[in-house]
C-alpha positions in Angstrom: -9.1 11.3 72.7 -9.3 10.8 76.5 -6.5 9.7 78.7 -6.8 8.4 82.3 -4.7 10.3 84.9 -3.1 6.9 85.7 -1.1 7.2 82.5 0.9 10.2 83.7 4.0 9.7 85.7 4.2 10.8 89.2 5.8 14.3 88.5 3.1 15.2 85.9 0.4 13.7 88.2 1.5 16.1 90.9 1.4 19.0 88.6 -2.1 18.1 87.5 -3.3 18.0 91.0 -1.7 21.3 91.8 -3.1 23.1 88.8 -6.6 21.5 88.8 -7.0 21.9 92.6 -5.2 25.1 93.6 -4.7 27.6 90.7 -7.2 30.5 91.3 -6.7 31.8 87.7 -8.7 29.0 86.3 -10.4 27.2 89.1 -13.8 27.8 90.4 -15.8 26.5 93.3 -19.6 26.2 93.6 -21.9 24.4 96.0 -24.9 22.9 94.2 -27.5 22.5 96.9 -30.3 19.9 96.0 -33.8 21.3 96.0 -36.1 20.4 99.0 -38.5 18.7 96.6 -36.7 17.6 93.6 -38.6 16.7 90.5 -39.0 13.0 89.8 -36.6 13.1 86.8 -33.7 14.6 88.7 -31.0 12.8 90.5 -29.8 14.9 93.5 -26.1 15.6 93.5 -24.0 18.1 95.6 -21.0 19.4 93.8 -18.6 20.5 96.5 -15.8 21.7 94.1 -15.1 21.8 90.3 -12.0 23.0 88.5 -10.7 23.3 85.0 -7.0 23.8 83.9 -5.0 23.5 80.7 -1.8 21.5 81.1 0.6 20.4 78.4 -2.2 20.7 75.6 -4.7 18.9 77.8 -7.7 20.1 79.6 -7.8 18.8 83.2 -11.2 18.3 84.8 -11.3 17.9 88.6 -14.4 17.3 90.4 -15.4 16.6 94.0 -19.0 15.6 94.5 -21.4 13.9 96.9 -24.1 11.6 95.7 -27.2 12.0 98.0 -30.2 10.2 96.4 -30.3 6.4 96.5 -30.0 4.4 93.3 -32.9 1.9 92.9 -32.2 -1.8 92.8 -31.1 -3.2 89.5 -30.2 0.3 88.2 -27.2 2.5 87.6 -27.1 6.3 87.5 -24.5 7.4 84.9 -22.9 10.9 85.3 -21.5 12.2 82.1 -19.1 15.2 82.3 -19.3 17.1 79.0 -17.5 20.2 77.7 -19.8 22.2 75.3 -19.5 25.4 73.2 -23.1 26.5 72.4 -21.7 29.1 69.8 -19.9 26.5 67.6 -22.2 23.6 68.6 -19.1 21.5 69.5 -18.7 19.3 72.4 -16.6 16.5 74.0 -17.7 13.9 76.4 -15.2 12.8 79.3 -15.1 9.3 80.9 -18.3 8.5 82.7 -19.1 7.9 86.4 -21.3 4.9 87.1 -23.2 5.0 90.5 -24.3 1.4 90.9 -26.7 -0.5 93.1 -25.3 -3.6 94.7 -26.2 -6.0 91.8 -25.3 -3.4 89.1 -21.8 -2.9 90.7 -21.3 -6.7 90.2 -22.7 -6.5 86.6 -20.4 -3.7 85.8 -17.2 -5.4 87.0 -18.2 -8.6 85.1 -19.5 -7.1 81.8 -18.8 -3.4 81.4 -15.4 -2.8 82.8 -13.6 -3.6 79.5 -16.1 -1.6 77.5 -15.5 1.5 79.7 -11.9 1.2 80.9 -11.6 5.0 81.9 -15.0 5.1 83.7 -15.3 5.5 87.3 -17.6 2.8 88.7 -18.8 3.1 92.4 -21.2 1.3 94.6 -23.9 3.7 96.1 -25.0 2.1 99.3 -28.6 2.7 100.3 -29.1 5.5 102.9 -25.5 6.6 102.7 -24.0 9.6 101.0 -21.2 8.7 98.5 -18.2 11.0 98.0 -16.8 11.1 94.5 -13.3 12.3 93.5 -12.9 12.6 89.7 -9.8 13.7 87.8 -9.6 13.2 84.1 -8.1 14.9 81.1 -9.0 15.4 77.4 -6.9 16.9 74.6 -7.3 20.6 74.3 -8.7 22.4 71.3 -9.1 26.1 70.8 -13.0 26.0 70.8 -12.9 24.8 74.4 -11.8 28.2 75.7 -15.5 29.3 75.4 -17.0 26.0 76.6 -18.9 25.3 79.7 -18.7 22.1 81.8 -21.9 20.3 82.4 -22.8 17.1 84.2 -25.5 15.0 82.4 -27.4 12.5 84.4 -29.0 9.5 83.2 -30.5 6.2 84.7 -30.0 2.9 83.2 -31.9 -0.3 83.8 -32.2 -3.2 81.3 -31.0 -1.0 78.4 -33.7 1.6 79.3 -32.2 5.0 79.6 -33.9 8.0 81.1 -32.8 11.5 81.4 -32.3 12.6 85.0 -31.4 16.3 84.5 -28.1 18.1 84.3 -25.9 20.5 86.2 -24.1 23.4 84.9 -20.7 23.2 86.7 -18.9 26.3 85.3 -16.4 27.4 82.8 -12.8 28.6 82.5 -12.6 31.6 85.0 -11.4 34.1 82.3 -12.3 37.8 82.1 -15.2 38.3 79.7 -15.1 41.3 77.4 -16.9 44.4 78.9 -20.3 44.6 77.1 -23.2 46.9 77.6 -26.7 45.3 78.3 -29.9 47.0 76.9 -32.9 45.6 78.9 -36.1 47.2 78.5 -39.5 47.8 80.2 -42.8 49.4 79.0 -45.0 52.1 80.6 -48.6 51.1 80.5 -50.8 53.1 78.2 -53.1 55.8 79.6 -56.1 54.4 81.5 -59.1 56.7 82.1 -61.5 53.8 83.2 -63.1 53.7 86.5 -60.9 52.2 89.2 -63.0 49.3 90.7 -61.6 47.6 93.8 -62.8 44.8 96.1 -62.4 44.2 99.8 -62.8 40.3 100.4 -63.3 38.1 103.5 -64.9 34.9 104.7 -67.2 34.5 107.7 -68.0 31.2 109.4 -71.5 31.6 111.0 -72.9 29.0 113.2 -76.5 27.8 112.6 -78.7 25.3 114.4 -79.2 22.1 112.6 -81.2 22.4 109.4 -82.0 26.0 110.3 -81.0 29.3 108.8 -82.1 32.2 111.1 -79.3 34.4 112.2 -78.6 34.3 115.9 -76.1 37.2 116.6 -75.1 35.8 120.1 -74.9 32.1 119.2 -71.5 30.5 119.7 -68.9 32.4 117.6 -71.3 34.5 115.6 -70.5 37.7 117.4 -66.9 37.6 116.2 -67.8 36.5 112.7 -70.5 39.2 112.2 -68.0 41.8 113.5 -65.5 40.8 110.8 -68.1 41.6 108.2 -68.8 45.0 109.7 -65.1 45.8 110.1 -64.5 45.2 106.4 -67.5 47.6 105.5 -66.3 50.2 108.0 -62.7 50.1 106.6 -63.9 51.0 103.1 -66.5 53.4 104.3 -63.9 55.4 106.3 -61.8 56.1 103.2 -63.0 59.4 101.8 -61.5 58.6 98.3 -63.9 55.7 97.5 -67.5 55.0 96.8 -69.1 51.7 97.8 -71.1 50.3 95.0 -72.4 47.1 96.5 -71.8 44.2 98.8 -72.2 40.5 97.9 -72.5 37.3 100.0 -71.8 33.9 98.6 -72.7 31.0 100.9 -71.5 27.3 100.8 -72.3 24.1 102.6 -70.0 21.2 103.3 -70.3 18.0 101.0 -72.2 15.8 103.4 -75.9 15.0 103.1 -78.1 15.3 100.1 -76.9 17.8 97.6 -80.4 19.3 97.0 -81.0 20.0 100.6 -77.5 21.6 101.0 -78.2 23.9 98.1 -81.5 25.1 99.7 -79.8 25.4 103.1 -76.9 27.5 101.7 -79.4 29.7 99.7 -81.6 30.2 102.8 -78.8 30.9 105.2 -77.0 33.4 102.9 -80.4 35.2 102.2 -80.9 35.3 106.0 -77.4 36.9 106.4 -78.1 39.5 103.7 -81.4 40.5 105.3 -79.7 40.7 108.7 -76.9 42.9 107.5 -79.2 45.1 105.5 -81.2 46.0 108.6 -78.0 47.4 110.3 -76.6 50.9 110.2 -73.4 49.5 108.7 -74.7 49.0 105.2 -77.1 51.8 105.1 -77.4 53.0 101.5 -75.4 50.0 100.2 -76.8 47.5 97.7 -76.6 44.0 99.2 -76.8 40.9 97.1 -76.5 37.2 98.0 -76.4 33.7 96.4 -76.2 30.2 97.8 -73.7 28.1 96.0 -74.5 24.7 97.6 -71.7 22.2 98.5 -68.2 23.5 98.6 -66.4 21.0 96.5 -63.9 23.5 95.1 -62.9 24.3 98.7 -62.7 20.6 99.6 -60.3 20.0 96.6 -58.1 22.9 97.6 -58.0 21.6 101.2 -56.9 18.1 99.9 -54.1 19.6 97.8 -52.9 21.7 100.7 -53.0 18.9 103.3 -51.0 15.8 101.9 -51.2 14.0 105.2 -55.0 13.5 105.0 -55.7 9.8 105.3 -56.4 8.3 101.8 -55.8 11.8 100.3 -55.0 10.7 96.8 -58.2 8.6 96.5 -60.4 11.4 98.1 -59.0 13.8 95.7 -59.6 11.6 92.6 -63.3 11.2 93.5 -63.7 14.9 94.3 -62.3 15.7 90.8 -64.4 13.1 89.1 -67.5 14.1 86.9 -70.0 12.2 89.1 -72.7 14.0 90.8 -72.1 15.4 94.3 -74.3 12.7 96.0 -72.4 10.0 94.0 -69.1 11.4 95.1 -70.1 11.4 98.8 -71.3 7.9 98.7 -68.2 6.7 97.0 -66.0 8.5 99.6 -68.0 6.9 102.4 -67.6 3.4 100.8 -64.1 3.5 99.5 -62.3 5.9 101.9 -64.1 5.6 105.3 -61.1 6.7 107.2 -60.3 9.7 105.0 -63.9 10.8 104.8 -64.3 10.7 108.6 -61.1 12.8 109.0 -62.5 15.2 106.3 -65.7 15.6 108.3 -63.9 16.5 111.4 -61.1 18.6 110.0 -62.0 20.0 106.6 -65.7 20.2 106.5 -66.2 23.0 109.2 -64.0 25.4 107.1 -66.2 24.7 104.0 -69.4 26.0 105.6 -68.5 29.6 104.9 -69.9 32.8 103.5 -67.6 34.7 101.3 -68.3 38.4 101.3 -67.1 41.2 98.9 -67.4 44.9 99.2 -67.2 46.4 95.8 -66.1 50.1 95.5 -64.7 52.6 93.1 -61.9 55.1 93.6 -61.5 58.6 92.4 -58.4 59.6 90.2 -55.3 61.3 92.0 -52.9 64.0 91.1 -49.2 63.2 91.5 -49.0 64.8 94.9 -52.0 62.9 96.2 -50.6 59.7 94.7 -47.6 60.0 97.0 -49.8 60.2 100.1 -52.2 57.4 98.9 -49.2 55.2 98.0 -48.1 55.3 101.7 -51.5 54.7 103.2 -53.6 52.7 100.8 -51.6 51.9 97.6 -54.3 49.5 96.2 -56.2 52.6 95.3 -53.9 53.7 92.7 -53.9 52.3 89.1 -50.8 51.5 87.0 -50.6 54.9 85.4 -50.6 56.7 88.7 -47.8 54.2 90.1 -45.6 54.8 87.1 -46.1 58.5 87.2 -45.1 58.5 90.8 -42.0 56.2 90.2 -40.9 58.5 87.3 -40.7 61.3 89.8 -37.8 59.4 91.4 -36.2 58.2 88.1 -32.8 59.5 89.2 -33.1 57.8 92.7 -32.6 54.2 92.0 -33.3 53.0 95.6 -36.5 55.0 95.7 -37.6 53.9 92.3 -37.0 50.3 93.1 -38.9 50.6 96.4 -42.0 52.0 94.7 -41.9 49.2 91.9 -41.2 46.5 94.4 -44.2 47.6 96.5 -46.4 47.7 93.2 -45.4 44.2 92.3 -46.8 43.1 95.7 -50.1 44.9 94.9 -50.3 43.6 91.3 -48.3 40.3 91.4 -49.5 39.1 87.9 -49.4 42.3 86.0 -47.3 42.1 82.8 -46.0 45.7 83.0 -45.0 45.5 86.6 -43.2 42.2 86.2 -41.4 43.4 83.0 -40.2 46.4 84.9 -39.2 44.3 87.9 -37.1 42.1 85.5 -35.5 45.2 84.0 -34.4 46.3 87.4 -33.3 42.8 88.4 -31.1 42.7 85.2 -29.6 46.1 86.1 -28.6 44.7 89.5 -27.2 41.5 88.0 -29.8 39.2 89.5 -30.4 36.8 86.6 -32.6 34.2 88.5 -34.8 37.0 90.0 -35.2 38.5 86.4 -36.2 35.1 85.0 -38.8 34.7 87.7 -40.5 38.0 86.9 -40.3 37.4 83.2 -42.2 34.0 83.6 -45.3 36.2 84.5 -45.0 38.5 81.6 -47.0 38.1 78.4 -45.3 37.3 75.1 -43.8 40.4 73.5 -40.4 41.4 71.8 -39.5 43.2 75.0 -39.9 40.1 77.0 -37.9 38.1 74.5 -35.1 40.6 74.6 -34.9 40.5 78.4 -34.9 36.7 78.3 -32.0 36.7 75.9 -30.0 39.1 78.3 -30.8 36.8 81.2 -29.5 33.7 79.1 -26.3 35.7 78.5 -26.0 36.4 82.2 -26.4 32.7 83.0 -23.8 31.8 80.3 -25.9 30.3 77.7 -24.6 32.4 74.7 -26.4 30.3 72.0 -29.8 30.9 73.6 -29.0 34.5 74.3 -28.2 35.3 70.7 -31.2 33.4 69.4 -33.6 35.3 71.5 -32.1 38.7 70.9 -32.2 38.0 67.1 -35.9 37.1 67.4 -36.5 40.5 69.3 -34.5 42.3 66.6 -36.5 40.9 63.8 -39.6 42.3 65.5 -38.1 45.8 65.0 -36.9 46.4 68.6 -34.0 48.8 68.3 -32.5 47.8 71.7 -32.3 44.2 70.4 -30.1 45.3 67.5 -27.9 47.3 69.8 -27.6 44.2 72.1 -26.5 42.1 69.1 -23.7 44.5 68.3 -22.6 44.2 71.9 -22.6 40.4 71.7 -20.3 40.6 68.6 -17.6 41.8 71.0 -17.7 38.2 72.7 -17.2 36.5 69.3 
């Protein structure tokens, strides 16, 4: 089925190069930028240019690529160009590209060359990028008109094949039928519950060794105490809210006996509660406190965010184990002395903290009041108030989008907000952005429909039809309309 370009005479070869490389009607160009942190299973490639053309009943595939990632010794990375039509479930594989380590290149020349006569076998030198020029043909069949060109990546070592991901290179650059898209969003149901909000912060108070009395002028305590009072004052100054209570949670660093650290955190947090309660800042406010002991959760978070910590992986494994706090500390001192000392100096000071929360409730707002509050303190609005405000500007796409975009920053994980943002992204043709928002939406027919539309926008027609059919089976009328539009493509 496949023929090497070497089989063509010089005139036809020139025509192939001209059409595959220069005809804008069927050629397409796309840079595939490697991710900064590729997953382990991926093999990083840069596709500088890819093109398709139909010549003399043959499909010509022309690729210009750069191999970036090194090939491990005794291995090969096999690149497999494939034309696939997801609607008819038909595909054809073109001659493969072997990227070989030094010894594998020798092995290919001696043992595989006759088995893969049309393959392109190249030696990928360690530390050097490798430019790849690929030109091959395959006999044209009508179904290929709707096919996409993919590049499958596999690694091979001693008959052990592993998937290394794939790249979608493109398709024939032909005009698609004009179809209408029917994305959908939902307005949240009425919510008459009380709006409860929280203002959070952390203070890092200094205490004398094994003591817990509050010294307002000791070291950085004036600054840390003022942080707490500023948070209270900010909430108190808002006439639309009522403060319900204030809570303190105190933590100690994971060094020394756990029992002592628990008592120390409890006494210090209680002392802070008593100190704050005696000031005018918290007059009339209920204040609660609790000592949480050693801050292992904070230490784990620190290790995950600081990969350069000496012996980080072992420290993290010990911190995550089911051993008692004292057993963890002793194990770290014994097995990771360098890492533990580094943590004592760099991580532990930030773990001796007091987290504080001001809990307050917010009154309901009229539409006119919502507009004012949205500009000054939008967190005080609930979803119903935000959607009612956005609906006021339904005919103004730019204003509507700006309101919902701001709402998505206030409620980043809310399903209704993210479904609406996906709807707006689809309307703008931003498929990747829509997919990101949809990843935060709870399962629903509306989500499924929008995911199907995103699949269509990305060229995966098989997945698009499947998802929209699922949404239609759930009784979603917009999904039935979308399926009728998809029929135009067939």
